[in-house]
TORVOGU-634755 format. One record per residue (C-alpha): residue in three letters; residue number from 1; chain; z, x, y. Coordinates in nm, 2 decimals, decimal comma, always signed. Layout:
R rest  nr kette     zz     xx     yy
R  ALA NUM     A      Z      X      Y
...
This chain:
R rest  nr kette     zz     xx     yy
R  MET   1     A  +1,95  +0,21  +1,09
R  SER   2     A  +1,77  -0,12  +1,02
R  GLN   3     A  +1,70  -0,33  +1,34
R  THR   4     A  +1,70  -0,70  +1,33
R  SER   5     A  +1,38  -0,86  +1,45
R  THR   6     A  +1,25  -1,22  +1,52
R  ALA   7     A  +0,91  -1,35  +1,46
R  PRO   8     A  +0,69  -1,33  +1,75
R  LEU   9     A  +0,66  -1,70  +1,82
R  SER  10     A  +0,59  -1,65  +2,19
R  VAL  11     A  +0,22  -1,54  +2,10
R  LEU  12     A  +0,14  -1,89  +1,95
R  ARG  13     A  +0,00  -2,15  +2,15
R  ASP  14     A  +0,24  -2,37  +2,34
R  ASP  15     A  +0,06  -2,70  +2,20
R  VAL  16     A  +0,10  -2,58  +1,84
R  ARG  17     A  +0,46  -2,48  +1,90
R  ALA  18     A  +0,51  -2,83  +2,02
R  LEU  19     A  +0,35  -3,02  +1,73
R  ARG  20     A  +0,53  -3,18  +1,44
R  ALA  21     A  +0,37  -3,09  +1,11
R  TYR  22     A  +0,20  -3,37  +0,92
R  PRO  23     A  +0,48  -3,54  +0,75
R  VAL  24     A  +0,48  -3,58  +0,37
R  PRO  25     A  +0,79  -3,71  +0,25
R  ASP  26     A  +0,94  -3,63  -0,09
R  SER  27     A  +0,87  -3,89  -0,34
R  ALA  28     A  +1,04  -3,77  -0,65
R  GLY  29     A  +1,20  -4,05  -0,85
R  LEU  30     A  +1,07  -4,32  -0,62
R  VAL  31     A  +0,80  -4,60  -0,66
R  LYS  32     A  +0,53  -4,42  -0,43
R  LEU  33     A  +0,35  -4,68  -0,21
R  ASP  34     A  +0,32  -4,47  +0,09
R  MET  35     A  -0,02  -4,27  +0,09
R  MET  36     A  -0,29  -4,51  +0,00
R  GLU  37     A  -0,34  -4,36  -0,35
R  ASN  38     A  -0,48  -4,51  -0,66
R  PRO  39     A  -0,19  -4,57  -0,88
R  TYR  40     A  -0,38  -4,55  -1,21
R  SER  41     A  -0,46  -4,22  -1,39
R  LEU  42     A  -0,79  -4,17  -1,59
R  PRO  43     A  -0,79  -4,31  -1,96
R  SER  44     A  -0,66  -4,06  -2,19
R  ASP  45     A  -0,98  -3,99  -2,36
R  LEU  46     A  -1,18  -3,94  -2,03
R  ALA  47     A  -0,91  -3,71  -1,91
R  ARG  48     A  -0,92  -3,49  -2,23
R  ALA  49     A  -1,30  -3,47  -2,20
R  LEU  50     A  -1,25  -3,36  -1,82
R  GLY  51     A  -1,01  -3,10  -1,91
R  GLU  52     A  -1,25  -2,96  -2,19
R  ARG  53     A  -1,52  -2,94  -1,91
R  LEU  54     A  -1,30  -2,77  -1,67
R  GLY  55     A  -1,22  -2,53  -1,92
R  THR  56     A  -1,57  -2,39  -1,92
R  VAL  57     A  -1,56  -2,33  -1,53
R  ALA  58     A  -1,58  -1,96  -1,44
R  LEU  59     A  -1,28  -1,92  -1,22
R  ASN  60     A  -1,37  -1,56  -1,14
R  ARG  61     A  -1,67  -1,66  -0,95
R  TYR  62     A  -1,69  -1,81  -0,61
R  PRO  63     A  -1,86  -2,16  -0,59
R  PRO  64     A  -2,21  -2,18  -0,49
R  GLY  65     A  -2,29  -2,14  -0,13
R  GLU  66     A  -2,50  -2,44  -0,14
R  PRO  67     A  -2,42  -2,69  -0,43
R  SER  68     A  -2,76  -2,85  -0,41
R  ALA  69     A  -2,79  -3,01  -0,76
R  PHE  70     A  -2,45  -3,15  -0,73
R  LYS  71     A  -2,54  -3,28  -0,39
R  ARG  72     A  -2,84  -3,46  -0,53
R  ARG  73     A  -2,65  -3,62  -0,79
R  LEU  74     A  -2,36  -3,73  -0,54
R  ALA  75     A  -2,65  -3,86  -0,29
R  ALA  76     A  -2,81  -4,07  -0,55
R  ARG  77     A  -2,46  -4,22  -0,67
R  VAL  78     A  -2,37  -4,32  -0,31
R  ALA  79     A  -2,71  -4,44  -0,22
R  LEU  80     A  -2,78  -4,17  +0,06
R  PRO  81     A  -3,10  -4,28  +0,25
R  ASP  82     A  -3,38  -4,06  +0,17
R  ALA  83     A  -3,40  -3,92  +0,53
R  SER  84     A  -3,06  -3,84  +0,56
R  ALA  85     A  -2,86  -3,52  +0,47
R  MET  86     A  -2,50  -3,48  +0,33
R  LEU  87     A  -2,22  -3,21  +0,41
R  LEU  88     A  -1,94  -3,15  +0,18
R  GLY  89     A  -1,59  -3,11  +0,28
R  ASN  90     A  -1,23  -3,02  +0,16
R  GLY  91     A  -1,13  -3,40  +0,20
R  SER  92     A  -1,24  -3,60  +0,51
R  ASP  93     A  -0,98  -3,40  +0,72
R  GLU  94     A  -1,18  -3,09  +0,70
R  LEU  95     A  -1,50  -3,28  +0,80
R  ILE  96     A  -1,31  -3,45  +1,09
R  HIS  97     A  -1,22  -3,10  +1,24
R  LEU  98     A  -1,57  -2,97  +1,16
R  VAL  99     A  -1,74  -3,23  +1,37
R  ILE 100     A  -1,49  -3,18  +1,66
R  LEU 101     A  -1,52  -2,81  +1,64
R  ALA 102     A  -1,89  -2,82  +1,67
R  CYS 103     A  -1,87  -3,02  +1,99
R  ALA 104     A  -1,59  -2,86  +2,15
R  ARG 105     A  -1,73  -2,75  +2,46
R  PRO 106     A  -1,49  -2,70  +2,76
R  GLY 107     A  -1,38  -3,05  +2,89
R  ALA 108     A  -1,53  -3,22  +2,58
R  VAL 109     A  -1,38  -3,58  +2,50
R  VAL 110     A  -1,30  -3,71  +2,16
R  LEU 111     A  -1,25  -4,09  +2,17
R  SER 112     A  -1,11  -4,36  +1,93
R  PRO 113     A  -0,98  -4,72  +1,94
R  TRP 114     A  -0,59  -4,69  +1,88
R  PRO 115     A  -0,38  -4,71  +1,67
R  SER 116     A  -0,58  -4,55  +1,41
R  PHE 117     A  -0,60  -4,22  +1,18
R  ALA 118     A  -0,36  -3,96  +1,32
R  MET 119     A  -0,59  -3,67  +1,23
R  TYR 120     A  -0,85  -3,77  +1,50
R  ARG 121     A  -0,59  -3,68  +1,77
R  MET 122     A  -0,45  -3,41  +1,62
R  SER 123     A  -0,78  -3,23  +1,52
R  ALA 124     A  -0,91  -3,30  +1,88
R  GLY 125     A  -0,59  -3,13  +2,03
R  LEU 126     A  -0,62  -2,82  +1,80
R  ASP 127     A  -0,97  -2,78  +1,87
R  GLY 128     A  -0,94  -2,77  +2,24
R  CYS 129     A  -1,07  -3,11  +2,32
R  ARG 130     A  -0,92  -3,40  +2,52
R  PHE 131     A  -0,84  -3,72  +2,33
R  VAL 132     A  -0,88  -4,06  +2,48
R  ASP 133     A  -0,75  -4,36  +2,29
R  VAL 134     A  -0,84  -4,71  +2,37
R  ALA 135     A  -0,58  -4,97  +2,27
R  LEU 136     A  -0,68  -5,23  +2,02
R  GLN 137     A  -0,61  -5,60  +2,10
R  ALA 138     A  -0,28  -5,75  +1,99
R  ASP 139     A  -0,45  -5,88  +1,67
R  PHE 140     A  -0,58  -5,52  +1,60
R  ARG 141     A  -0,95  -5,62  +1,69
R  LEU 142     A  -1,17  -5,37  +1,90
R  ASP 143     A  -1,13  -5,45  +2,28
R  LEU 144     A  -1,50  -5,40  +2,34
R  PRO 145     A  -1,51  -5,42  +2,70
R  ALA 146     A  -1,22  -5,16  +2,74
R  THR 147     A  -1,38  -4,94  +2,49
R  LEU 148     A  -1,73  -4,95  +2,66
R  ALA 149     A  -1,57  -4,89  +2,99
R  ALA 150     A  -1,40  -4,58  +2,85
R  ILE 151     A  -1,72  -4,45  +2,70
R  GLY 152     A  -1,88  -4,50  +3,04
R  GLN 153     A  -1,60  -4,33  +3,21
R  HIS 154     A  -1,52  -4,02  +2,98
R  ARG 155     A  -1,87  -3,97  +2,82
R  PRO 156     A  -1,72  -3,87  +2,48
R  ALA 157     A  -1,87  -3,62  +2,26
R  VAL 158     A  -1,74  -3,78  +1,96
R  ILE 159     A  -1,61  -4,13  +1,88
R  PHE 160     A  -1,42  -4,20  +1,56
R  LEU 161     A  -1,41  -4,55  +1,41
R  SER 162     A  -1,20  -4,59  +1,11
R  TYR 163     A  -1,38  -4,88  +0,90
R  PRO 164     A  -1,15  -5,04  +0,79
R  ASN 165     A  -0,89  -4,90  +1,02
R  ASN 166     A  -0,57  -4,72  +0,92
R  PRO 167     A  -0,30  -4,83  +0,96
R  THR 168     A  -0,41  -5,19  +1,06
R  GLY 169     A  -0,64  -5,26  +0,75
R  ASN 170     A  -0,88  -5,46  +0,94
R  LEU 171     A  -1,26  -5,42  +0,97
R  PHE 172     A  -1,39  -5,40  +1,32
R  ASP 173     A  -1,67  -5,66  +1,42
R  ARG 174     A  -2,03  -5,51  +1,33
R  THR 175     A  -2,18  -5,65  +1,66
R  ALA 176     A  -1,89  -5,45  +1,86
R  VAL 177     A  -1,96  -5,14  +1,65
R  GLU 178     A  -2,34  -5,17  +1,72
R  ALA 179     A  -2,27  -5,19  +2,09
R  ILE 180     A  -2,07  -4,87  +2,06
R  LEU 181     A  -2,35  -4,69  +1,88
R  GLN 182     A  -2,59  -4,81  +2,14
R  THR 183     A  -2,38  -4,70  +2,44
R  ALA 184     A  -2,22  -4,37  +2,31
R  PRO 185     A  -2,38  -4,05  +2,46
R  GLY 186     A  -2,29  -3,84  +2,17
R  ILE 187     A  -2,20  -3,86  +1,82
R  VAL 188     A  -2,02  -4,17  +1,64
R  VAL 189     A  -1,83  -4,11  +1,32
R  ILE 190     A  -1,76  -4,41  +1,12
R  ASP 191     A  -1,50  -4,32  +0,86
R  GLU 192     A  -1,55  -4,51  +0,53
R  ALA 193     A  -1,24  -4,37  +0,35
R  TYR 194     A  -1,16  -4,73  +0,24
R  LEU 195     A  -1,51  -4,83  +0,12
R  PRO 196     A  -1,41  -4,90  -0,26
R  PHE 197     A  -1,18  -5,18  -0,12
R  ALA 198     A  -1,36  -5,30  +0,19
R  GLN 199     A  -1,72  -5,29  +0,03
R  GLN 200     A  -1,90  -5,29  +0,35
R  THR 201     A  -2,09  -4,97  +0,46
R  TRP 202     A  -2,30  -4,83  +0,76
R  MET 203     A  -2,49  -4,58  +0,53
R  GLY 204     A  -2,80  -4,79  +0,55
R  ALA 205     A  -2,80  -4,77  +0,93
R  LEU 206     A  -2,85  -4,37  +0,92
R  PRO 207     A  -3,22  -4,37  +0,95
R  ARG 208     A  -3,23  -4,59  +1,26
R  ARG 209     A  -2,91  -4,44  +1,43
R  PRO 210     A  -2,95  -4,06  +1,48
R  ASN 211     A  -2,61  -4,04  +1,64
R  LEU 212     A  -2,45  -4,18  +1,36
R  LEU 213     A  -2,24  -4,00  +1,10
R  VAL 214     A  -2,08  -4,18  +0,79
R  LEU 215     A  -1,76  -4,00  +0,67
R  ARG 216     A  -1,63  -4,07  +0,31
R  THR 217     A  -1,38  -3,93  +0,08
R  LEU 218     A  -1,31  -3,96  -0,30
R  SER 219     A  -0,93  -3,96  -0,24
R  LYS 220     A  -0,88  -4,35  -0,22
R  LEU 221     A  -1,10  -4,42  -0,52
R  GLY 222     A  -0,87  -4,23  -0,74
R  LEU 223     A  -0,95  -3,85  -0,71
R  ALA 224     A  -0,70  -3,78  -0,40
R  GLY 225     A  -0,59  -3,44  -0,60
R  LEU 226     A  -0,96  -3,31  -0,58
R  ARG 227     A  -0,98  -3,32  -0,22
R  LEU 228     A  -1,36  -3,39  -0,16
R  GLY 229     A  -1,50  -3,56  +0,14
R  TYR 230     A  -1,87  -3,59  +0,24
R  LEU 231     A  -2,03  -3,66  +0,57
R  CYS 232     A  -2,38  -3,81  +0,59
R  GLY 233     A  -2,64  -3,83  +0,89
R  ALA 234     A  -2,95  -3,70  +1,01
R  PRO 235     A  -3,06  -3,37  +0,86
R  THR 236     A  -3,09  -3,21  +1,21
R  LEU 237     A  -2,73  -3,29  +1,29
R  ILE 238     A  -2,59  -3,20  +0,95
R  GLU 239     A  -2,77  -2,88  +0,97
R  GLN 240     A  -2,59  -2,78  +1,30
R  LEU 241     A  -2,26  -2,89  +1,16
R  ASP 242     A  -2,30  -2,69  +0,85
R  LYS 243     A  -2,29  -2,38  +1,05
R  VAL 244     A  -1,90  -2,41  +1,14
R  ARG 245     A  -1,82  -2,50  +0,76
R  PRO 246     A  -1,62  -2,21  +0,61
R  PRO 247     A  -1,82  -2,07  +0,31
R  PHE 248     A  -1,70  -2,19  -0,04
R  ASN 249     A  -1,51  -2,45  +0,12
R  VAL 250     A  -1,50  -2,67  -0,20
R  ASN 251     A  -1,36  -2,50  -0,50
R  VAL 252     A  -1,54  -2,48  -0,83
R  LEU 253     A  -1,29  -2,70  -1,02
R  THR 254     A  -1,34  -2,97  -0,76
R  LEU 255     A  -1,72  -2,96  -0,79
R  ALA 256     A  -1,71  -2,94  -1,18
R  ALA 257     A  -1,46  -3,24  -1,20
R  VAL 258     A  -1,66  -3,46  -0,97
R  ASP 259     A  -1,99  -3,37  -1,14
R  PHE 260     A  -1,84  -3,47  -1,47
R  LEU 261     A  -1,70  -3,80  -1,33
R  LEU 262     A  -2,03  -3,89  -1,16
R  ASP 263     A  -2,12  -4,03  -1,51
R  HIS 264     A  -1,80  -4,22  -1,55
R  PHE 265     A  -1,76  -4,39  -1,22
R  GLU 266     A  -1,76  -4,72  -1,35
R  VAL 267     A  -1,39  -4,63  -1,48
R  LEU 268     A  -1,28  -4,58  -1,11
R  ASP 269     A  -1,48  -4,88  -0,99
R  ALA 270     A  -1,30  -5,09  -1,23
R  GLN 271     A  -0,97  -4,96  -1,10
R  ALA 272     A  -1,07  -5,04  -0,74
R  ALA 273     A  -1,17  -5,39  -0,84
R  ARG 274     A  -0,82  -5,45  -1,00
R  LEU 275     A  -0,65  -5,32  -0,69
R  ARG 276     A  -0,86  -5,55  -0,46
R  ALA 277     A  -0,74  -5,85  -0,67
R  ASP 278     A  -0,38  -5,72  -0,66
R  ARG 279     A  -0,41  -5,68  -0,28
R  ASP 280     A  -0,50  -6,03  -0,24
R  ARG 281     A  -0,22  -6,16  -0,47
R  LEU 282     A  +0,04  -5,94  -0,31
R  LEU 283     A  -0,07  -6,08  +0,04
R  VAL 284     A  -0,02  -6,44  -0,08
R  GLN 285     A  +0,33  -6,34  -0,22
R  LEU 286     A  +0,44  -6,16  +0,10
R  ARG 287     A  +0,32  -6,44  +0,34
R  ALA 288     A  +0,56  -6,68  +0,11
R  ILE 289     A  +0,87  -6,47  +0,23
R  ALA 290     A  +1,01  -6,61  +0,55
R  GLY 291     A  +1,05  -6,35  +0,84
R  ILE 292     A  +0,74  -6,13  +0,74
R  GLU 293     A  +0,41  -6,13  +0,93
R  VAL 294     A  +0,13  -5,98  +0,73
R  PHE 295     A  -0,21  -5,89  +0,83
R  ASP 296     A  -0,53  -5,93  +0,64
R  SER 297     A  -0,66  -5,61  +0,51
R  ALA 298     A  -0,98  -5,48  +0,38
R  ALA 299     A  -0,83  -5,15  +0,24
R  ASN 300     A  -0,58  -5,06  -0,04
R  PHE 301     A  -0,29  -5,13  +0,18
R  LEU 302     A  -0,12  -5,40  +0,38
R  LEU 303     A  +0,04  -5,39  +0,71
R  LEU 304     A  +0,35  -5,63  +0,76
R  ARG 305     A  +0,57  -5,68  +1,06
R  VAL 306     A  +0,94  -5,76  +1,02
R  ALA 307     A  +1,24  -5,80  +1,23
R  ASN 308     A  +1,37  -5,46  +1,20
R  GLY 309     A  +1,12  -5,22  +1,05
R  ALA 310     A  +1,34  -4,89  +1,03
R  ASP 311     A  +1,63  -5,09  +0,88
R  VAL 312     A  +1,40  -5,25  +0,61
R  PHE 313     A  +1,23  -4,92  +0,53
R  ALA 314     A  +1,57  -4,74  +0,47
R  LYS 315     A  +1,69  -5,05  +0,27
R  LEU 316     A  +1,38  -5,02  +0,04
R  ARG 317     A  +1,41  -4,64  +0,01
R  ARG 318     A  +1,76  -4,70  -0,11
R  GLN 319     A  +1,64  -4,92  -0,38
R  GLY 320     A  +1,36  -4,65  -0,48
R  ILE 321     A  +1,06  -4,79  -0,31
R  LEU 322     A  +0,90  -4,56  -0,06
R  ILE 323     A  +0,65  -4,71  +0,18
R  LYS 324     A  +0,54  -4,60  +0,52
R  ASP 325     A  +0,73  -4,69  +0,86
R  VAL 326     A  +0,45  -4,68  +1,12
R  SER 327     A  +0,66  -4,86  +1,38
R  GLY 328     A  +0,68  -4,54  +1,59
R  ALA 329     A  +0,31  -4,47  +1,61
R  HIS 330     A  +0,21  -4,72  +1,89
R  PRO 331     A  +0,36  -5,00  +2,06
R  LEU 332     A  +0,14  -5,24  +1,90
R  LEU 333     A  +0,29  -5,15  +1,56
R  GLN 334     A  +0,64  -5,21  +1,65
R  ASN 335     A  +0,85  -5,31  +1,35
R  CYS 336     A  +0,55  -5,25  +1,13
R  LEU 337     A  +0,55  -5,12  +0,78
R  ARG 338     A  +0,25  -5,02  +0,56
R  VAL 339     A  +0,25  -5,05  +0,19
R  THR 340     A  -0,01  -4,93  -0,05
R  ILE 341     A  -0,12  -5,16  -0,33
R  GLY 342     A  +0,03  -5,01  -0,65
R  THR 343     A  +0,03  -5,12  -1,00
R  THR 344     A  +0,12  -5,48  -1,11
R  GLU 345     A  +0,46  -5,36  -1,18
R  GLU 346     A  +0,50  -5,16  -0,87
R  ASN 347     A  +0,39  -5,44  -0,66
R  ALA 348     A  +0,65  -5,66  -0,84
R  GLN 349     A  +0,93  -5,41  -0,77
R  PHE 350     A  +0,83  -5,39  -0,41
R  VAL 351     A  +0,83  -5,78  -0,35
R  HIS 352     A  +1,17  -5,80  -0,55
R  ALA 353     A  +1,32  -5,52  -0,32
R  LEU 354     A  +1,17  -5,66  +0,01
R  ARG 355     A  +1,32  -6,00  -0,05
R  GLY 356     A  +1,66  -5,85  -0,06
R  SER 357     A  +1,59  -5,64  +0,25
R  ILE 358     A  +1,49  -5,87  +0,51
């Protein structure tokens, strides 16, 4: 006789059971402006050449344990200082987790200005650390006195600074960031996910700031599907972080694709330049619509505030436009929506739909 049984959920951690999985909405049939992706594909001739290159990859073999040649090529492309080292990850999300995991002593604290990227908080909790957020000012600037006070009180092992910040889009003041680097008792990770659009970096500060790590991803540049992130810092620090990296964490197709595209990054750079120009045009168009507050952005998205964010979000979706409702993420984001910069045609569709939804 068969016996009905249930999955043994009681053995799972209470905090895991209480979590909500990271939401990825279904975008089928919609104009997709919710995930900060580059909307442009590779040119057809380049895509064909990439396909031919990937067809030569030995899928029956594991990736190299240490892809030294690839890392040297990537380091040269991103102007990694000679005295610094690089760690590769399956997207920047994995690298966020690895930094926290390596520092997760009992009672360890992870700190970040807030609101910011949700994975800082989620990874801290899953890795057994206490997360401390410091509220931004009403205009989304760093509250430096409050941040320094929190650093002094909580002595964080890791501080994350999203630069520019997600979801607000602004770049934090460099003098304030320097003060945090000077004061921090542990590691400061500056997350430069949106570098192609901000065009301001802390990479050059690595040799003089041994507690600094610069985190980047190729996702926003146009390679989101490849899931490659890289973390740069002092060799002694990167060496220790590498110990918690899973073996073969970056697959052979990703390595081969990026290695091929390193010789063609001018295509992606041109797309980023186009998106920067379209971002500035869209900002002007949105500010001409009554009832919308639009914030300056150094990223490939814009944050806007309307009278009823949830209602406008729902109206846009019914018209086939998918953006991100961030209004529930933090009190400072009340009635705020985030829209990714799309193609010229997609941006026009969004503006038209928005005018009819306010």
